C-alpha positions as YAML, in Angstrom:
chain: A
units: angstrom
residues:
- id: 1
  name: UNK
  ca: [-44.15, 303.25, 130.57]
- id: 2
  name: UNK
  ca: [-41.96, 300.12, 130.28]
- id: 3
  name: UNK
  ca: [-43.15, 296.91, 128.60]
- id: 4
  name: UNK
  ca: [-43.69, 295.08, 131.91]
- id: 5
  name: UNK
  ca: [-45.96, 297.84, 133.25]
- id: 6
  name: UNK
  ca: [-47.80, 298.00, 129.91]
- id: 7
  name: UNK
  ca: [-48.42, 294.27, 130.19]
- id: 8
  name: UNK
  ca: [-49.89, 294.64, 133.70]
- id: 9
  name: UNK
  ca: [-52.16, 297.49, 132.58]
- id: 10
  name: UNK
  ca: [-53.29, 295.49, 129.56]
- id: 11
  name: UNK
  ca: [-54.08, 292.45, 131.68]
- id: 12
  name: UNK
  ca: [-56.19, 294.63, 134.01]
- id: 13
  name: UNK
  ca: [-58.11, 296.04, 131.02]
- id: 14
  name: UNK
  ca: [-58.84, 292.58, 129.64]
- id: 15
  name: UNK
  ca: [-59.94, 291.31, 133.07]
- id: 16
  name: UNK
  ca: [-62.21, 294.33, 133.47]
- id: 17
  name: UNK
  ca: [-63.74, 293.76, 130.05]
- id: 18
  name: UNK
  ca: [-64.33, 290.09, 130.76]
- id: 19
  name: UNK
  ca: [-65.88, 290.77, 134.17]
- id: 20
  name: UNK
  ca: [-68.29, 293.26, 132.60]
- id: 21
  name: UNK
  ca: [-69.79, 290.81, 130.11]
- id: 22
  name: UNK
  ca: [-72.54, 288.24, 130.77]
- id: 23
  name: UNK
  ca: [-71.91, 284.52, 130.82]
- id: 24
  name: UNK
  ca: [-72.21, 284.11, 127.06]
- id: 25
  name: UNK
  ca: [-69.36, 284.91, 124.68]
- id: 26
  name: UNK
  ca: [-70.19, 287.37, 121.93]
- id: 27
  name: UNK
  ca: [-72.51, 289.39, 124.22]
- id: 28
  name: UNK
  ca: [-71.17, 292.44, 126.04]
- id: 29
  name: UNK
  ca: [-73.35, 294.46, 128.42]
- id: 30
  name: UNK
  ca: [-76.47, 293.04, 126.79]
- id: 31
  name: UNK
  ca: [-75.38, 293.63, 123.18]
- id: 32
  name: UNK
  ca: [-73.05, 292.18, 120.56]
- id: 33
  name: UNK
  ca: [-69.35, 292.77, 121.12]
- id: 34
  name: UNK
  ca: [-68.15, 295.70, 119.01]
- id: 35
  name: UNK
  ca: [-64.78, 296.79, 117.65]
- id: 36
  name: UNK
  ca: [-64.88, 299.58, 120.22]
- id: 37
  name: UNK
  ca: [-65.14, 297.02, 123.05]
- id: 38
  name: UNK
  ca: [-62.17, 295.10, 121.67]
- id: 39
  name: UNK
  ca: [-60.17, 298.33, 121.23]
- id: 40
  name: UNK
  ca: [-60.76, 299.39, 124.85]
- id: 41
  name: UNK
  ca: [-59.84, 295.96, 126.23]
- id: 42
  name: UNK
  ca: [-56.74, 295.68, 124.06]
- id: 43
  name: UNK
  ca: [-55.64, 299.29, 124.53]
- id: 44
  name: UNK
  ca: [-55.52, 300.05, 120.81]
- id: 45
  name: UNK
  ca: [-57.53, 302.16, 118.38]
- id: 46
  name: UNK
  ca: [-60.62, 300.93, 116.56]
- id: 47
  name: UNK
  ca: [-58.67, 301.35, 113.32]
- id: 48
  name: UNK
  ca: [-56.10, 298.84, 114.57]
- id: 49
  name: UNK
  ca: [-58.85, 296.37, 115.49]
- id: 50
  name: UNK
  ca: [-60.34, 296.85, 112.03]
- id: 51
  name: UNK
  ca: [-56.99, 296.15, 110.42]
- id: 52
  name: UNK
  ca: [-56.57, 292.95, 112.41]
- id: 53
  name: UNK
  ca: [-60.14, 291.80, 111.69]
- id: 54
  name: UNK
  ca: [-59.66, 292.37, 107.96]
- id: 55
  name: UNK
  ca: [-56.17, 290.88, 107.76]
- id: 56
  name: UNK
  ca: [-54.46, 294.14, 106.80]
- id: 57
  name: UNK
  ca: [-50.68, 293.65, 107.10]
- id: 58
  name: UNK
  ca: [-49.56, 297.01, 108.60]
- id: 59
  name: UNK
  ca: [-49.95, 295.91, 112.25]
- id: 60
  name: UNK
  ca: [-47.07, 294.65, 114.38]
- id: 61
  name: UNK
  ca: [-47.09, 290.95, 115.21]
- id: 62
  name: UNK
  ca: [-47.19, 291.67, 118.93]
- id: 63
  name: UNK
  ca: [-50.19, 294.01, 118.60]
- id: 64
  name: UNK
  ca: [-51.98, 291.62, 116.27]
- id: 65
  name: UNK
  ca: [-51.56, 288.74, 118.75]
- id: 66
  name: UNK
  ca: [-52.88, 290.91, 121.59]
- id: 67
  name: UNK
  ca: [-55.95, 292.03, 119.61]
- id: 68
  name: UNK
  ca: [-56.67, 288.47, 118.45]
- id: 69
  name: UNK
  ca: [-56.45, 287.24, 122.06]
- id: 70
  name: UNK
  ca: [-59.01, 289.84, 123.19]
- id: 71
  name: UNK
  ca: [-61.28, 289.02, 120.23]
- id: 72
  name: UNK
  ca: [-61.18, 285.39, 121.28]
- id: 73
  name: UNK
  ca: [-61.84, 286.12, 124.96]
- id: 74
  name: UNK
  ca: [-64.74, 288.47, 124.26]
- id: 75
  name: UNK
  ca: [-66.21, 286.31, 121.50]
- id: 76
  name: UNK
  ca: [-65.97, 289.13, 118.94]
- id: 77
  name: UNK
  ca: [-67.31, 288.34, 115.46]
- id: 78
  name: UNK
  ca: [-66.44, 290.57, 112.48]
- id: 79
  name: UNK
  ca: [-69.36, 292.31, 110.79]
- id: 80
  name: UNK
  ca: [-69.41, 290.71, 107.36]
- id: 81
  name: UNK
  ca: [-72.00, 293.11, 106.03]
- id: 82
  name: UNK
  ca: [-69.66, 295.96, 106.89]
- id: 83
  name: UNK
  ca: [-66.74, 294.09, 105.38]
- id: 84
  name: UNK
  ca: [-68.73, 293.67, 102.16]
- id: 85
  name: UNK
  ca: [-69.40, 297.40, 102.00]
- id: 86
  name: UNK
  ca: [-65.69, 298.12, 102.41]
- id: 87
  name: UNK
  ca: [-64.32, 295.41, 100.15]
- id: 88
  name: UNK
  ca: [-67.23, 294.90, 97.76]
- id: 89
  name: UNK
  ca: [-67.49, 291.16, 98.46]
- id: 90
  name: UNK
  ca: [-68.71, 288.71, 101.09]
- id: 91
  name: UNK
  ca: [-66.33, 286.09, 99.72]
- id: 92
  name: UNK
  ca: [-69.16, 283.58, 99.92]
- id: 93
  name: UNK
  ca: [-71.25, 281.61, 97.45]
- id: 94
  name: UNK
  ca: [-74.77, 280.31, 97.99]
- id: 95
  name: UNK
  ca: [-75.84, 276.75, 97.11]
- id: 96
  name: UNK
  ca: [-79.43, 275.53, 96.79]
- id: 97
  name: UNK
  ca: [-80.10, 271.81, 96.18]
- id: 98
  name: UNK
  ca: [-82.70, 269.09, 96.61]
- id: 99
  name: UNK
  ca: [-81.62, 266.27, 98.95]
- id: 100
  name: UNK
  ca: [-77.92, 266.74, 99.67]
- id: 101
  name: UNK
  ca: [-77.67, 263.08, 100.74]
- id: 102
  name: UNK
  ca: [-77.77, 261.87, 97.13]
- id: 103
  name: UNK
  ca: [-74.38, 260.52, 95.99]
- id: 104
  name: UNK
  ca: [-74.10, 262.98, 93.12]
- id: 105
  name: UNK
  ca: [-74.92, 266.00, 95.28]
- id: 106
  name: UNK
  ca: [-72.52, 264.99, 98.04]
- id: 107
  name: UNK
  ca: [-69.61, 264.51, 95.66]
- id: 108
  name: UNK
  ca: [-70.37, 267.74, 93.83]
- id: 109
  name: UNK
  ca: [-70.51, 269.54, 97.18]
- id: 110
  name: UNK
  ca: [-67.06, 268.15, 97.98]
- id: 111
  name: UNK
  ca: [-65.75, 269.73, 94.77]
- id: 112
  name: UNK
  ca: [-67.45, 273.05, 95.51]
- id: 113
  name: UNK
  ca: [-66.02, 273.17, 99.04]
- id: 114
  name: UNK
  ca: [-62.51, 272.30, 97.84]
- id: 115
  name: UNK
  ca: [-62.61, 275.08, 95.23]
- id: 116
  name: UNK
  ca: [-64.05, 277.55, 97.76]
- id: 117
  name: UNK
  ca: [-61.39, 276.66, 100.32]
- id: 118
  name: UNK
  ca: [-58.60, 277.31, 97.84]
- id: 119
  name: UNK
  ca: [-60.03, 280.77, 97.11]
- id: 120
  name: UNK
  ca: [-60.72, 281.66, 100.73]
- id: 121
  name: UNK
  ca: [-64.49, 281.62, 100.18]
- id: 122
  name: UNK
  ca: [-67.31, 280.22, 102.29]
- id: 123
  name: UNK
  ca: [-70.34, 278.26, 101.05]
- id: 124
  name: UNK
  ca: [-73.81, 279.00, 102.42]
- id: 125
  name: UNK
  ca: [-76.34, 276.25, 101.69]
- id: 126
  name: UNK
  ca: [-80.10, 275.97, 101.71]
- id: 127
  name: UNK
  ca: [-81.87, 272.67, 100.96]
- id: 128
  name: UNK
  ca: [-85.24, 272.46, 99.24]
- id: 129
  name: UNK
  ca: [-87.58, 269.79, 100.61]
- id: 130
  name: UNK
  ca: [-88.88, 267.16, 98.21]
- id: 131
  name: UNK
  ca: [-92.46, 268.29, 98.81]
- id: 132
  name: UNK
  ca: [-91.71, 271.97, 98.14]
- id: 133
  name: UNK
  ca: [-92.89, 273.45, 94.85]
- id: 134
  name: UNK
  ca: [-89.60, 274.20, 93.14]
- id: 135
  name: UNK
  ca: [-89.17, 277.51, 91.32]
- id: 136
  name: UNK
  ca: [-85.89, 279.14, 90.34]
- id: 137
  name: UNK
  ca: [-87.23, 282.58, 91.24]
- id: 138
  name: UNK
  ca: [-88.00, 281.45, 94.80]
- id: 139
  name: UNK
  ca: [-84.64, 279.71, 95.24]
- id: 140
  name: UNK
  ca: [-82.89, 282.80, 93.87]
- id: 141
  name: UNK
  ca: [-84.84, 285.12, 96.16]
- id: 142
  name: UNK
  ca: [-83.97, 283.06, 99.24]
- id: 143
  name: UNK
  ca: [-80.29, 282.99, 98.33]
- id: 144
  name: UNK
  ca: [-80.19, 286.74, 97.57]
- id: 145
  name: UNK
  ca: [-81.29, 287.48, 101.15]
- id: 146
  name: UNK
  ca: [-78.10, 285.84, 102.45]
- id: 147
  name: UNK
  ca: [-74.57, 287.33, 102.54]
- id: 148
  name: UNK
  ca: [-73.37, 285.77, 99.26]
- id: 149
  name: UNK
  ca: [-71.76, 287.11, 96.09]
- id: 150
  name: UNK
  ca: [-73.01, 284.44, 93.70]
- id: 151
  name: UNK
  ca: [-75.32, 281.45, 93.72]
- id: 152
  name: UNK
  ca: [-75.52, 277.86, 92.51]
- id: 153
  name: UNK
  ca: [-78.93, 276.24, 92.02]
- id: 154
  name: UNK
  ca: [-79.21, 272.48, 91.50]
- id: 155
  name: UNK
  ca: [-82.08, 271.67, 89.13]
- id: 156
  name: UNK
  ca: [-82.58, 267.90, 89.15]
- id: 157
  name: UNK
  ca: [-86.17, 268.39, 88.00]
- id: 158
  name: UNK
  ca: [-87.53, 270.94, 85.56]
- id: 159
  name: UNK
  ca: [-88.52, 274.21, 87.22]
- id: 160
  name: UNK
  ca: [-91.75, 275.60, 85.75]
- id: 161
  name: UNK
  ca: [-90.20, 279.07, 85.49]
- id: 162
  name: UNK
  ca: [-86.95, 277.93, 83.84]
- id: 163
  name: UNK
  ca: [-87.66, 279.58, 80.44]
- id: 164
  name: UNK
  ca: [-88.68, 282.90, 82.02]
- id: 165
  name: UNK
  ca: [-86.18, 282.96, 84.90]
- id: 166
  name: UNK
  ca: [-84.15, 286.14, 85.31]
- id: 167
  name: UNK
  ca: [-81.16, 286.04, 87.70]
- id: 168
  name: UNK
  ca: [-80.67, 288.56, 90.50]
- id: 169
  name: UNK
  ca: [-79.08, 291.78, 89.19]
- id: 170
  name: UNK
  ca: [-75.34, 291.97, 89.78]
- id: 171
  name: UNK
  ca: [-75.12, 288.40, 91.10]
- id: 172
  name: UNK
  ca: [-73.56, 285.57, 89.12]
- id: 173
  name: UNK
  ca: [-75.99, 282.64, 88.97]
- id: 174
  name: UNK
  ca: [-75.15, 279.09, 87.87]
- id: 175
  name: UNK
  ca: [-77.78, 276.40, 87.34]
- id: 176
  name: UNK
  ca: [-76.73, 272.74, 87.50]
- id: 177
  name: UNK
  ca: [-78.67, 271.27, 84.59]
- id: 178
  name: UNK
  ca: [-78.30, 269.89, 81.08]
- id: 179
  name: UNK
  ca: [-80.61, 272.56, 79.69]
- id: 180
  name: UNK
  ca: [-79.02, 275.75, 78.33]
- id: 181
  name: UNK
  ca: [-80.33, 279.12, 79.57]
- id: 182
  name: UNK
  ca: [-79.97, 282.46, 77.77]
- id: 183
  name: UNK
  ca: [-79.16, 284.47, 80.93]
- id: 184
  name: UNK
  ca: [-77.31, 282.00, 83.20]
- id: 185
  name: UNK
  ca: [-74.38, 279.66, 82.80]
- id: 186
  name: UNK
  ca: [-75.45, 276.04, 83.17]
- id: 187
  name: UNK
  ca: [-72.99, 273.30, 84.18]
- id: 188
  name: UNK
  ca: [-73.59, 269.56, 84.28]
- id: 189
  name: UNK
  ca: [-72.21, 266.14, 83.49]
- id: 190
  name: UNK
  ca: [-73.00, 265.14, 79.91]
- id: 191
  name: UNK
  ca: [-76.05, 262.95, 80.47]
- id: 192
  name: UNK
  ca: [-76.75, 262.73, 76.75]
- id: 193
  name: UNK
  ca: [-73.19, 262.01, 75.66]
- id: 194
  name: UNK
  ca: [-72.83, 259.19, 78.20]
- id: 195
  name: UNK
  ca: [-75.47, 257.26, 76.29]
- id: 196
  name: UNK
  ca: [-73.32, 257.36, 73.17]
- id: 197
  name: UNK
  ca: [-70.48, 255.77, 75.17]
- id: 198
  name: UNK
  ca: [-72.77, 253.01, 76.44]
- id: 199
  name: UNK
  ca: [-74.53, 252.30, 73.15]
- id: 200
  name: UNK
  ca: [-71.38, 252.28, 71.03]
- id: 201
  name: UNK
  ca: [-69.85, 249.83, 73.50]
- id: 202
  name: UNK
  ca: [-72.87, 247.52, 73.27]
- id: 203
  name: UNK
  ca: [-73.06, 247.86, 69.48]
- id: 204
  name: UNK
  ca: [-69.39, 246.89, 69.28]
- id: 205
  name: UNK
  ca: [-70.29, 243.65, 71.09]
- id: 206
  name: UNK
  ca: [-73.01, 242.90, 68.54]
- id: 207
  name: UNK
  ca: [-76.07, 243.94, 70.60]
- id: 208
  name: UNK
  ca: [-79.10, 245.51, 68.93]
- id: 209
  name: UNK
  ca: [-82.06, 244.62, 71.16]
- id: 210
  name: UNK
  ca: [-81.01, 246.94, 73.97]
- id: 211
  name: UNK
  ca: [-83.59, 247.91, 76.62]
- id: 212
  name: UNK
  ca: [-83.46, 251.05, 78.72]
- id: 213
  name: UNK
  ca: [-84.28, 251.35, 82.43]
- id: 214
  name: UNK
  ca: [-84.77, 254.97, 83.40]
- id: 215
  name: UNK
  ca: [-85.02, 256.85, 86.67]
- id: 216
  name: UNK
  ca: [-88.11, 258.81, 87.76]
- id: 217
  name: UNK
  ca: [-89.92, 260.46, 84.85]
- id: 218
  name: UNK
  ca: [-89.32, 263.92, 86.38]
- id: 219
  name: UNK
  ca: [-85.53, 263.41, 86.39]
- id: 220
  name: UNK
  ca: [-83.69, 265.59, 83.89]
- id: 221
  name: UNK
  ca: [-80.64, 263.30, 84.02]
- id: 222
  name: UNK
  ca: [-82.74, 260.26, 83.13]
- id: 223
  name: UNK
  ca: [-84.53, 262.21, 80.40]
- id: 224
  name: UNK
  ca: [-81.27, 263.03, 78.59]
- id: 225
  name: UNK
  ca: [-79.87, 259.51, 79.04]
- id: 226
  name: UNK
  ca: [-83.05, 258.10, 77.52]
- id: 227
  name: UNK
  ca: [-82.87, 260.57, 74.61]
- id: 228
  name: UNK
  ca: [-79.31, 259.43, 73.89]
- id: 229
  name: UNK
  ca: [-80.42, 255.77, 73.93]
- id: 230
  name: UNK
  ca: [-83.31, 256.46, 71.55]
- id: 231
  name: UNK
  ca: [-81.16, 258.44, 69.13]
- id: 232
  name: UNK
  ca: [-78.45, 255.77, 69.10]
- id: 233
  name: UNK
  ca: [-81.01, 253.09, 68.18]
- id: 234
  name: UNK
  ca: [-82.66, 255.32, 65.58]
- id: 235
  name: UNK
  ca: [-79.26, 255.97, 64.00]
- id: 236
  name: UNK
  ca: [-79.06, 252.25, 63.27]
- id: 237
  name: UNK
  ca: [-82.67, 251.85, 62.22]
- id: 238
  name: UNK
  ca: [-83.58, 249.85, 65.33]
- id: 239
  name: UNK
  ca: [-87.01, 250.33, 66.92]
- id: 240
  name: UNK
  ca: [-86.92, 251.28, 70.59]
- id: 241
  name: UNK
  ca: [-89.06, 249.34, 73.05]
- id: 242
  name: UNK
  ca: [-90.74, 251.55, 75.62]
- id: 243
  name: UNK
  ca: [-88.45, 251.95, 78.66]
- id: 244
  name: UNK
  ca: [-89.30, 250.99, 82.23]
- id: 245
  name: UNK
  ca: [-88.78, 253.50, 85.04]
- id: 246
  name: UNK
  ca: [-87.56, 253.00, 88.59]
- id: 247
  name: UNK
  ca: [-86.78, 255.35, 91.48]
- id: 248
  name: UNK
  ca: [-82.95, 255.01, 91.43]
- id: 249
  name: UNK
  ca: [-82.97, 252.29, 94.14]
- id: 250
  name: UNK
  ca: [-81.73, 248.67, 93.80]
- id: 251
  name: UNK
  ca: [-85.18, 247.47, 94.88]
- id: 252
  name: UNK
  ca: [-86.89, 249.19, 91.95]
- id: 253
  name: UNK
  ca: [-84.21, 247.80, 89.63]
- id: 254
  name: UNK
  ca: [-84.88, 244.31, 90.97]
- id: 255
  name: UNK
  ca: [-88.62, 244.60, 90.27]
- id: 256
  name: UNK
  ca: [-87.94, 245.83, 86.73]
- id: 257
  name: UNK
  ca: [-85.38, 243.04, 86.21]
- id: 258
  name: UNK
  ca: [-88.03, 240.44, 87.01]
- id: 259
  name: UNK
  ca: [-90.17, 241.85, 84.19]
- id: 260
  name: UNK
  ca: [-87.26, 242.13, 81.76]
- id: 261
  name: UNK
  ca: [-86.29, 238.49, 82.37]
- id: 262
  name: UNK
  ca: [-89.36, 237.46, 80.36]
- id: 263
  name: UNK
  ca: [-88.17, 239.42, 77.30]
- id: 264
  name: UNK
  ca: [-86.36, 236.73, 75.30]
- id: 265
  name: UNK
  ca: [-85.48, 239.04, 72.40]
- id: 266
  name: UNK
  ca: [-83.47, 241.33, 74.68]
- id: 267
  name: UNK
  ca: [-79.69, 240.79, 74.76]
- id: 268
  name: UNK
  ca: [-78.59, 243.92, 76.67]
- id: 269
  name: UNK
  ca: [-79.92, 246.41, 79.22]
- id: 270
  name: UNK
  ca: [-78.78, 250.00, 79.62]
- id: 271
  name: UNK
  ca: [-79.70, 251.15, 83.14]
- id: 272
  name: UNK
  ca: [-79.72, 254.86, 84.08]
- id: 273
  name: UNK
  ca: [-77.77, 254.34, 87.33]
- id: 274
  name: UNK
  ca: [-75.65, 251.69, 89.02]
- id: 275
  name: UNK
  ca: [-77.98, 251.13, 91.98]
- id: 276
  name: UNK
  ca: [-80.85, 250.03, 89.75]
- id: 277
  name: UNK
  ca: [-78.45, 248.08, 87.53]
- id: 278
  name: UNK
  ca: [-77.38, 245.97, 90.53]
- id: 279
  name: UNK
  ca: [-81.03, 245.14, 91.20]
- id: 280
  name: UNK
  ca: [-81.63, 244.28, 87.53]
- id: 281
  name: UNK
  ca: [-78.67, 241.86, 87.53]
- id: 282
  name: UNK
  ca: [-79.88, 240.09, 90.69]
- id: 283
  name: UNK
  ca: [-83.38, 239.63, 89.25]
- id: 284
  name: UNK
  ca: [-82.14, 238.39, 85.85]
- id: 285
  name: UNK
  ca: [-79.92, 235.78, 87.47]
- id: 286
  name: UNK
  ca: [-82.66, 234.73, 89.85]
- id: 287
  name: UNK
  ca: [-84.91, 234.13, 86.82]
- id: 288
  name: UNK
  ca: [-82.24, 232.01, 85.09]
- id: 289
  name: UNK
  ca: [-80.85, 234.68, 82.73]
- id: 290
  name: UNK
  ca: [-77.07, 234.71, 82.94]
- id: 291
  name: UNK
  ca: [-75.14, 237.99, 83.05]
- id: 292
  name: UNK
  ca: [-73.26, 238.61, 80.82]
- id: 293
  name: UNK
  ca: [-73.55, 235.33, 78.88]
- id: 294
  name: UNK
  ca: [-77.27, 235.79, 78.07]
- id: 295
  name: UNK
  ca: [-77.81, 239.47, 78.85]
- id: 296
  name: UNK
  ca: [-75.22, 242.25, 79.08]
- id: 297
  name: UNK
  ca: [-75.87, 245.09, 81.56]
- id: 298
  name: UNK
  ca: [-74.39, 248.61, 81.73]
- id: 299
  name: UNK
  ca: [-75.02, 251.28, 84.38]
- id: 300
  name: UNK
  ca: [-74.22, 254.95, 84.90]
- id: 301
  name: UNK
  ca: [-72.27, 256.82, 87.63]
- id: 302
  name: UNK
  ca: [-69.77, 254.10, 88.69]
- id: 303
  name: UNK
  ca: [-70.84, 254.38, 92.32]
- id: 304
  name: UNK
  ca: [-70.60, 250.79, 93.55]
- id: 305
  name: UNK
  ca: [-66.89, 250.53, 94.38]
- id: 306
  name: UNK
  ca: [-67.39, 252.10, 97.81]
- id: 307
  name: UNK
  ca: [-70.10, 249.54, 98.69]
- id: 308
  name: UNK
  ca: [-69.33, 246.33, 96.79]
- id: 309
  name: UNK
  ca: [-66.07, 244.37, 97.27]
- id: 310
  name: UNK
  ca: [-65.97, 243.00, 93.71]
- id: 311
  name: UNK
  ca: [-67.60, 245.28, 91.14]
- id: 312
  name: UNK
  ca: [-68.49, 243.56, 87.86]
- id: 313
  name: UNK
  ca: [-70.69, 246.27, 86.38]
- id: 314
  name: UNK
  ca: [-69.54, 248.18, 83.30]
- id: 315
  name: UNK
  ca: [-70.47, 251.81, 83.90]
- id: 316
  name: UNK
  ca: [-69.82, 255.44, 82.96]
- id: 317
  name: UNK
  ca: [-67.88, 257.45, 85.53]
- id: 318
  name: UNK
  ca: [-68.49, 261.17, 85.91]
- id: 319
  name: UNK
  ca: [-65.99, 263.41, 87.67]
- id: 320
  name: UNK
  ca: [-68.48, 264.99, 90.05]
- id: 321
  name: UNK
  ca: [-65.80, 266.80, 92.05]
- id: 322
  name: UNK
  ca: [-64.68, 268.48, 88.84]
- id: 323
  name: UNK
  ca: [-68.29, 269.41, 88.17]
- id: 324
  name: UNK
  ca: [-68.41, 271.03, 91.61]
- id: 325
  name: UNK
  ca: [-65.19, 272.89, 90.93]
- id: 326
  name: UNK
  ca: [-66.43, 274.25, 87.62]
- id: 327
  name: UNK
  ca: [-69.77, 275.20, 89.12]
- id: 328
  name: UNK
  ca: [-67.99, 277.22, 91.83]
- id: 329
  name: UNK
  ca: [-65.60, 278.90, 89.39]
- id: 330
  name: UNK
  ca: [-68.48, 280.13, 87.25]
- id: 331
  name: UNK
  ca: [-70.42, 281.28, 90.33]
- id: 332
  name: UNK
  ca: [-67.60, 283.67, 91.32]
- id: 333
  name: UNK
  ca: [-67.17, 285.13, 87.84]
- id: 334
  name: UNK
  ca: [-68.21, 288.65, 86.92]
- id: 335
  name: UNK
  ca: [-72.02, 288.50, 86.48]
- id: 336
  name: UNK
  ca: [-71.60, 290.31, 83.16]
- id: 337
  name: UNK
  ca: [-69.79, 287.35, 81.57]
- id: 338
  name: UNK
  ca: [-71.57, 285.77, 78.58]
- id: 339
  name: UNK
  ca: [-73.50, 282.67, 79.74]
- id: 340
  name: UNK
  ca: [-72.14, 279.26, 78.77]
- id: 341
  name: UNK
  ca: [-73.49, 275.72, 78.60]
- id: 342
  name: UNK
  ca: [-70.72, 273.60, 80.13]
- id: 343
  name: UNK
  ca: [-71.01, 269.82, 79.68]
- id: 344
  name: UNK
  ca: [-68.43, 267.54, 81.32]
- id: 345
  name: UNK
  ca: [-67.99, 264.21, 79.51]
- id: 346
  name: UNK
  ca: [-67.96, 260.86, 81.30]
- id: 347
  name: UNK
  ca: [-65.55, 257.94, 80.89]
- id: 348
  name: UNK
  ca: [-66.60, 254.36, 80.14]
- id: 349
  name: UNK
  ca: [-65.28, 251.92, 82.75]
- id: 350
  name: UNK
  ca: [-65.27, 248.42, 81.24]
- id: 351
  name: UNK
  ca: [-65.80, 245.44, 83.51]
- id: 352
  name: UNK
  ca: [-67.24, 241.94, 83.17]
- id: 353
  name: UNK
  ca: [-70.99, 242.64, 82.83]
- id: 354
  name: UNK
  ca: [-70.78, 242.96, 79.02]
- id: 355
  name: UNK
  ca: [-70.03, 240.12, 76.59]
- id: 356
  name: UNK
  ca: [-70.48, 239.51, 72.88]
- id: 357
  name: UNK
  ca: [-74.03, 238.74, 71.78]
- id: 358
  name: UNK
  ca: [-74.60, 235.02, 71.45]
...
């Protein structure tokens, strides 16, 4: 049979296959489209369809194009469970986080997706609601039910089962937290070390009466930043005044700033994030305290540049995309690898909100 006649026969087969299916792609005679359906419509063997679906090279370009065209027309989707059985991998990683809209989570996700894209992996995500009782075992169980090879769990607040948590057998599990775990690798920005950067900078400008504004008391990030502040003061024999806590928003920072403005002994404020720091600065100035002439202010996360045209706030910048990349790389490692505690240092970004103590 010559090529022209083969083409006519093939076109008839494809038309017949398409006319036999319902109005919705991916459904064929009341069921999901199979490799057998594609093989019949394309006039090839199921083995050839399998090779095309799995990217095996030993198929001619012309045949591959024909099979791909039929797959597209019929709405065929490869069976990833079957692919996993054959290749031993889904080439996918699971991610579980609280509130993906937070700046840190979004930027970390960008790093995870970039790393996954480079490796030809997919990312499957589930989001825990703020009012859900958070447990690592439950997050792990939910992720293990999905077609993933490894999992990443964001732990912005302490999980009650953290000390006793055991990861799923044969599945690499990474927890995003400052706490080390004996059975899982943990990766995070160095929320304790960033305080040393801030405090040494303020000490170098002569400040000693340095107040701390923390985030919510349940926040692990805020907890470690506060610990670094306390230890830095203790190292110099300076008593720490009890910190005030906000909810990460500029409004809460503003309310705290109004209270701090009455503290005449204070010469500097270390704020646990930039959003609250902006509110603190507004309140101090409104109450007649000049920044930085009377009070120096430092924040954490260097997140204002995208929102404020002229950023004056000295801050610590974390490479959250790099954190996402490292989280992904550990999630695709052999689950038998010895767990690590990876801490990514920040960088102090000096601007005009800090001056020498008067």
